[in-house]
N, C-alpha and C positions, 0 to 999 in steps of 0.2 A: 356476711356481717349484717346485711340489711335485715336479716331475721330479727336482730335486736331492735331495729327501728320499727319493724312490723309489730313486734310484741309490745314495745313501748307505746306506739300509736294506739293499739287496741286497749291497753291499760288506761291511757289518758282519756280515750273516748268513754270508757266505762265509768271513769271517776268524775266525768263532767257533772253527772247527776247524783253523785254520792253525797253523803252527809258531810257538810263542810267541817263539822266538829271532829270527824274521823278521818278526813282525807285532806292532805295539803293541797293537792291538785283541785279538789272541789272548792276549797276555801279561796284559792286564787280565782277560779271561775266566778264564784259568788261576788268577789270584790271587783271584778270587771277588768276590762282591757287595760285601763290606765295602770292598775296595780301590777298586772302581768308585765306590761312594758317597763314599769319602774324596776321590777325584779330583773328583767332581761338586761336593762342598762347597768344595774349593779354587777351582774355576772360578767358582762362585757368588760367593765372596768377591772374586775378582779382578774380576768384573763390577761389583760394588758400588764397589770402589775406583776402577775406571776411569770409572764414571759420575760419581763425585764430582769427578774431574779433567776431565771432558768439558764442564763447564758453560760454559766460554768458547770451546767449539768446537775448541780446539787438540788435545784428546784424543779427538776423534770416531773416528778410524781405529782407535785402540787399543781403544776401547769396542766397536766393531763386531767386531773380532777376538776380544775376550774373550767376547762374546755367542755368536759362532760356536763357540768352544771349549765353552761351556756347553751349547749345543744338541747339539753332537757327543757330548759325554759323557753327556748325557741320553738320546740315542739308543742309546749303548752300554749304558746301564742298562736301557732298555726291551728291547733285544735280548737281554740276559742273562736277563731275566725272561720272555722269549717274549711280549712285548706289542708289537703293531704300532703304529707312529706313527699309523696310520689311526684307531686308537681315540682317540688324543688329539685328532686333527683332528675326529672326530665329536663329541667332547665340546665342543670349541670351537664347532662349528657349532650344536650344540643350545643353547648359551648365547647365540648371536648374537641381538641384538634384545631380550634380557632384561636388565633393570636389574641391575647388579652387586649392588646391595643386596638385590634380590628373590632373585637366584640364591643369594647367600650365606645368606639366611634360609631358603631351601628346603632347603639342605644340612643344616641343624640339625634339621629335622623328619623 
């Protein structure tokens, strides 16, 4: 499944320098980090709303779509900051098998 992320990361990188009038991603990059973060915040809010409505399973498809939008815009942000999604995957891998409470406590020290 990470092949999808690899392909998306390559597309996002290529579109960083594309014509902003022809590429949504390029237009976000041109508008800068604050606009990207604003969009990311909007998507996070939409995920929360969709999740509240998905409790009875009728909103499942909408929630999945909103999470996809959130992941996409998170990757745009990472791309803008020249951070590879691999760094995020490595962080998750390092946390695997570690209690969430232990991991959170370790971050404070």
